[in-house]
TORPA-4810 file (N, C-alpha, C, O; in nm, 3 decimals):
<nodes>
NODE_1_-9.397_0.335_-10.398_-9.236_0.378_-10.336_-9.136_0.401_-10.435_-9.016_0.389_-10.413_X
NODE_2_-9.188_0.435_-10.551_-9.073_0.471_-10.663_-8.994_0.336_-10.737_-8.919_0.339_-10.834_X
NODE_3_-9.036_0.226_-10.664_-8.984_0.064_-10.747_-9.038_0.038_-10.840_-9.151_0.080_-10.862_X
NODE_4_-8.953_-0.061_-10.947_-9.024_-0.125_-11.064_-8.969_-0.266_-11.048_-8.849_-0.296_-11.057_X
NODE_5_-9.076_-0.354_-11.022_-9.051_-0.468_-10.997_-9.090_-0.552_-11.135_-9.195_-0.524_-11.194_X
NODE_6_-9.011_-0.645_-11.178_-9.049_-0.716_-11.305_-9.018_-0.878_-11.280_-8.917_-0.927_-11.230_X
NODE_7_-9.123_-0.937_-11.325_-9.145_-1.059_-11.329_-9.153_-1.154_-11.454_-9.207_-1.105_-11.553_X
NODE_8_-9.107_-1.280_-11.463_-9.111_-1.333_-11.640_-9.308_-1.368_-11.603_-9.368_-1.390_-11.498_X
NODE_9_-9.343_-1.360_-11.713_-9.497_-1.388_-11.719_-9.533_-1.532_-11.765_-9.488_-1.591_-11.863_X
NODE_10_-9.626_-1.581_-11.671_-9.623_-1.755_-11.672_-9.709_-1.746_-11.789_-9.799_-1.663_-11.802_X
NODE_11_-9.664_-1.868_-11.901_-9.760_-1.898_-12.000_-9.851_-1.998_-11.960_-9.819_-2.104_-11.906_X
NODE_12_-10.027_-1.941_-12.006_-10.101_-2.081_-11.978_-10.089_-2.166_-12.054_-10.043_-2.156_-12.168_X
NODE_13_-10.146_-2.297_-11.983_-10.120_-2.404_-12.084_-10.245_-2.400_-12.177_-10.352_-2.342_-12.154_X
NODE_14_-10.198_-2.496_-12.321_-10.256_-2.478_-12.432_-10.289_-2.653_-12.436_-10.215_-2.737_-12.384_X
NODE_15_-10.422_-2.685_-12.514_-10.435_-2.793_-12.521_-10.423_-2.859_-12.707_-10.443_-2.970_-12.758_X
NODE_16_-10.387_-2.743_-12.754_-10.374_-2.826_-12.895_-10.251_-2.866_-12.921_-10.186_-2.798_-12.842_X
NODE_17_-10.167_-2.938_-12.986_-10.076_-3.036_-13.010_-9.949_-2.920_-13.061_-9.842_-2.896_-13.004_X
NODE_18_-9.985_-2.882_-13.145_-9.874_-2.803_-13.211_-9.912_-2.649_-13.227_-9.946_-2.603_-13.336_X
NODE_19_-9.903_-2.565_-13.100_-9.932_-2.459_-13.071_-9.819_-2.337_-13.173_-9.709_-2.373_-13.215_X
NODE_20_-9.865_-2.221_-13.193_-9.773_-2.129_-13.234_-9.733_-2.053_-13.100_-9.791_-2.060_-12.992_X
NODE_21_-9.622_-1.980_-13.130_-9.578_-1.890_-13.018_-9.652_-1.737_-13.043_-9.668_-1.691_-13.156_X
NODE_22_-9.686_-1.681_-12.943_-9.691_-1.538_-12.942_-9.572_-1.461_-12.928_-9.465_-1.520_-12.937_X
NODE_23_-9.575_-1.345_-12.908_-9.449_-1.253_-12.874_-9.380_-1.264_-12.765_-9.271_-1.209_-12.753_X
NODE_24_-9.438_-1.339_-12.666_-9.399_-1.390_-12.531_-9.326_-1.515_-12.520_-9.268_-1.551_-12.418_X
NODE_25_-9.331_-1.580_-12.632_-9.322_-1.695_-12.654_-9.416_-1.865_-12.559_-9.401_-1.979_-12.514_X
NODE_26_-9.484_-1.783_-12.576_-9.612_-1.860_-12.522_-9.705_-1.915_-12.602_-9.743_-1.859_-12.704_X
NODE_27_-9.752_-2.033_-12.562_-9.799_-2.123_-12.686_-9.978_-2.061_-12.732_-10.055_-2.030_-12.641_X
NODE_28_-10.005_-2.054_-12.827_-10.133_-1.975_-12.866_-10.168_-2.101_-12.977_-10.092_-2.148_-13.063_X
NODE_29_-10.308_-2.140_-12.946_-10.394_-2.236_-13.055_-10.424_-2.160_-13.184_-10.458_-2.236_-13.274_X
NODE_30_-10.420_-2.020_-13.219_-10.464_-1.981_-13.353_-10.366_-1.984_-13.457_-10.375_-1.895_-13.543_X
NODE_31_-10.248_-2.094_-13.469_-10.174_-2.085_-13.541_-10.102_-2.224_-13.505_-10.155_-2.295_-13.419_X
NODE_32_-9.979_-2.267_-13.570_-9.928_-2.388_-13.545_-9.757_-2.378_-13.574_-9.706_-2.315_-13.667_X
NODE_33_-9.697_-2.442_-13.489_-9.545_-2.482_-13.506_-9.499_-2.630_-13.543_-9.505_-2.713_-13.453_X
NODE_34_-9.467_-2.659_-13.630_-9.462_-2.767_-13.696_-9.329_-2.809_-13.724_-9.266_-2.728_-13.793_X
NODE_35_-9.274_-2.903_-13.693_-9.096_-2.929_-13.702_-9.003_-2.788_-13.725_-8.901_-2.763_-13.790_X
NODE_36_-9.067_-2.732_-13.664_-8.954_-2.573_-13.691_-9.020_-2.499_-13.739_-8.976_-2.385_-13.741_X
NODE_37_-9.180_-2.527_-13.813_-9.227_-2.400_-13.904_-9.332_-2.343_-13.881_-9.440_-2.399_-13.900_X
NODE_38_-9.325_-2.259_-13.850_-9.449_-2.141_-13.814_-9.555_-2.120_-13.950_-9.525_-2.096_-14.067_X
NODE_39_-9.697_-2.139_-13.883_-9.761_-2.143_-13.980_-9.889_-2.067_-13.941_-9.925_-2.073_-13.824_X
NODE_40_-9.958_-1.996_-14.028_-10.088_-1.927_-13.954_-10.208_-2.048_-13.962_-10.182_-2.164_-13.996_X
NODE_41_-10.325_-2.006_-13.930_-10.434_-2.096_-13.890_-10.485_-2.116_-14.067_-10.520_-2.016_-14.130_X
NODE_42_-10.485_-2.214_-14.116_-10.548_-2.270_-14.230_-10.434_-2.243_-14.344_-10.454_-2.224_-14.464_X
NODE_43_-10.336_-2.244_-14.289_-10.244_-2.249_-14.417_-10.183_-2.371_-14.462_-10.117_-2.429_-14.377_X
NODE_44_-10.189_-2.423_-14.576_-10.148_-2.541_-14.636_-9.989_-2.530_-14.693_-9.939_-2.437_-14.757_X
NODE_45_-9.916_-2.674_-14.641_-9.807_-2.642_-14.659_-9.750_-2.813_-14.705_-9.831_-2.903_-14.683_X
NODE_46_-9.622_-2.849_-14.761_-9.587_-2.982_-14.813_-9.530_-3.021_-14.654_-9.479_-2.951_-14.568_X
NODE_47_-9.562_-3.160_-14.658_-9.460_-3.206_-14.535_-9.330_-3.214_-14.536_-9.274_-3.266_-14.633_X
NODE_48_-9.253_-3.160_-14.421_-9.115_-3.182_-14.426_-9.046_-3.277_-14.485_-8.956_-3.240_-14.561_X
NODE_49_-9.069_-3.427_-14.465_-8.983_-3.506_-14.491_-9.052_-3.577_-14.567_-8.986_-3.678_-14.591_X
NODE_50_-9.192_-3.582_-14.642_-9.273_-3.668_-14.723_-9.351_-3.575_-14.827_-9.467_-3.539_-14.804_X
NODE_51_-9.271_-3.534_-14.956_-9.307_-3.447_-15.058_-9.456_-3.504_-15.125_-9.507_-3.446_-15.220_X
NODE_52_-9.511_-3.609_-15.069_-9.608_-3.683_-15.108_-9.737_-3.610_-15.046_-9.832_-3.574_-15.115_X
NODE_53_-9.729_-3.596_-14.924_-9.809_-3.518_-14.832_-9.817_-3.380_-14.856_-9.724_-3.308_-14.893_X
NODE_54_-9.960_-3.342_-14.827_-9.988_-3.180_-14.811_-10.079_-3.165_-14.665_-10.190_-3.217_-14.650_X
NODE_55_-10.010_-3.085_-14.566_-10.064_-3.075_-14.424_-10.132_-2.914_-14.433_-10.103_-2.823_-14.511_X
NODE_56_-10.214_-2.917_-14.343_-10.270_-2.796_-14.300_-10.275_-2.768_-14.161_-10.283_-2.865_-14.085_X
NODE_57_-10.271_-2.633_-14.104_-10.290_-2.607_-13.983_-10.401_-2.552_-13.943_-10.439_-2.447_-13.996_X
NODE_58_-10.479_-2.620_-13.831_-10.608_-2.607_-13.814_-10.623_-2.568_-13.636_-10.635_-2.669_-13.567_X
NODE_59_-10.623_-2.483_-13.588_-10.654_-2.421_-13.465_-10.530_-2.504_-13.351_-10.548_-2.568_-13.247_X
NODE_60_-10.383_-2.462_-13.438_-10.287_-2.553_-13.331_-10.271_-2.688_-13.364_-10.193_-2.750_-13.292_X
NODE_61_-10.343_-2.767_-13.484_-10.312_-2.933_-13.486_-10.293_-2.907_-13.632_-10.338_-2.814_-13.699_X
NODE_62_-10.210_-3.018_-13.672_-10.156_-3.032_-13.806_-10.244_-3.140_-13.872_-10.225_-3.244_-13.808_X
NODE_63_-10.307_-3.154_-13.942_-10.359_-3.242_-14.059_-10.268_-3.282_-14.186_-10.251_-3.190_-14.266_X
NODE_64_-10.219_-3.381_-14.210_-10.151_-3.432_-14.332_-10.193_-3.539_-14.384_-10.204_-3.642_-14.318_X
NODE_65_-10.229_-3.530_-14.537_-10.279_-3.615_-14.601_-10.225_-3.633_-14.717_-10.178_-3.535_-14.775_X
NODE_66_-10.221_-3.789_-14.786_-10.148_-3.825_-14.887_-10.205_-3.736_-15.025_-10.327_-3.726_-15.032_X
NODE_67_-10.135_-3.679_-15.121_-10.218_-3.620_-15.194_-10.237_-3.754_-15.330_-10.169_-3.855_-15.349_X
NODE_68_-10.353_-3.703_-15.402_-10.368_-3.819_-15.521_-10.270_-3.766_-15.641_-10.236_-3.649_-15.656_X
NODE_69_-10.239_-3.856_-15.708_-10.151_-3.857_-15.851_-10.254_-3.815_-15.952_-10.374_-3.844_-15.954_X
NODE_70_-10.193_-3.752_-16.025_-10.264_-3.701_-16.129_-10.274_-3.827_-16.255_-10.183_-3.907_-16.270_X
NODE_71_-10.373_-3.828_-16.322_-10.424_-3.956_-16.433_-10.313_-3.966_-16.542_-10.304_-3.860_-16.604_X
NODE_72_-10.241_-4.046_-16.577_-10.175_-4.090_-16.678_-10.233_-4.132_-16.797_-10.334_-4.202_-16.800_X
NODE_73_-10.167_-4.089_-16.907_-10.240_-4.172_-17.038_-10.112_-4.256_-17.117_-10.130_-4.308_-17.227_X
NODE_74_-9.991_-4.261_-17.051_-9.876_-4.381_-17.109_-9.942_-4.501_-17.137_-10.062_-4.494_-17.111_X
NODE_75_-9.903_-4.612_-17.182_-9.940_-4.716_-17.175_-9.857_-4.794_-17.041_-9.908_-4.883_-16.973_X
NODE_76_-9.736_-4.746_-17.023_-9.671_-4.836_-16.920_-9.576_-4.732_-16.874_-9.466_-4.696_-16.915_X
NODE_77_-9.675_-4.683_-16.745_-9.599_-4.563_-16.651_-9.535_-4.643_-16.558_-9.551_-4.763_-16.537_X
NODE_78_-9.437_-4.540_-16.486_-9.351_-4.621_-16.389_-9.360_-4.493_-16.294_-9.375_-4.372_-16.312_X
NODE_79_-9.338_-4.598_-16.159_-9.351_-4.500_-16.035_-9.213_-4.517_-15.993_-9.175_-4.634_-15.992_X
NODE_80_-9.123_-4.421_-15.954_-9.014_-4.372_-15.912_-9.047_-4.415_-15.762_-9.162_-4.419_-15.720_X
NODE_81_-8.924_-4.450_-15.679_-8.950_-4.487_-15.536_-8.944_-4.394_-15.462_-8.840_-4.338_-15.426_X
NODE_82_-9.074_-4.363_-15.426_-9.103_-4.267_-15.308_-9.176_-4.152_-15.377_-9.170_-4.040_-15.327_X
NODE_83_-9.235_-4.170_-15.474_-9.303_-4.097_-15.551_-9.435_-4.151_-15.603_-9.504_-4.083_-15.679_X
</nodes>
């Protein structure tokens, strides 16, 4: 009848804890959104508040682990607070 009717698309629910957003702002599990940062699947990045942790985006979930310290050769190493 020559009419155009538009409605906002309803986003399907997702089961991942940190879904990325697609072009319509719907959650998708082939990437991550973590602490305001968009990441692609498999991307590694530093934790936003704990620089001793490295995080990885895995199918809409984020896994963070503490990094290991490199060996030191000095006699009396010092560990600065938070490092």
